[in-house]
N, C-alpha and C positions, 0 to 999 in steps of 0.2 A: 317267402322272399327275404333277401338280405338287403340291408341298406348300403348305399354306396359309401366308400371311404372318402372322407374329406381331408384335405391337406392344410387347412387353415387359411387358404387364399380364397376370397369371395369369388363368386361366379364371374364377375366382371374382370377378374385377373388382377385387380389393384390390391396391394397389400393393405391390411387394416392398420399397420403401424404408421402409415403416413397420414391417416385421417385423424383429426383432432376430435377427441371425445371430451365430455365434461370432466371425466376423471383425469385424463391426461392434462387438460388445461389447469385443473386444480393443483396437480403435482407440479407442473411447470411454474405456476404462480408461487407456490410455496418455495420451490427451488430458487426462483428469482429473488424472492423476499429474503431468504436466508443468505443468498449470495450478496445481495445489496448490504445486508447487515455486516457480513464479514468484511466486505470491501470498505465500508464506512469505518469499522473498527480499525482496520489496517491503516487507513489514511489518517485517522486520529492518532494512532500510535506513532506513525512516521512523523507527523507534524510535531508531536510532543518531543520526540527524540531530536528532530532537527532544531527546534527551539532551544533545547538543552545544549546541544553541541554548539550552536551559534553563540549562546551566552558564554560558554566555556572559552571559545576562541576569542571572543571580545575581551573577556577578563584577562586572558594570557597576553593579548596584544597590548592592553593597557599596562599590565605589569612590566612588559618588555620596554614599553615606551618610557616608563618612569625610571627603569634601570639605565636605559641609554641616556636619558637626561642627566641622571646623577653622574654617570661616567663622563659625559661631556663637560659638566661643571668641574669635576675633579681634574680632568686634563687641562682645562683652561686655567685653573688655579695653579697647577704645577707649571704650566708654560709661563704664566705671568710672574711666578715667584722666582724664576731663574734670572 
């Protein structure tokens, strides 16, 4: 007698891919853990870059403010001297 050919689908017709097995759960857990780590690293990196850019912008605004104050004082002196 020969044995019947199986197609990989259980007798009930449900696919085994949709069932959660301990091995699948472990892989998903590892994937989620590594994904969480990658997302955390990305957020830390973005936060650091944002803080750096914010600091640079603040410094440039301060420098511009000082130059405008100096220009204003110079114009007032020139207008008062005439």
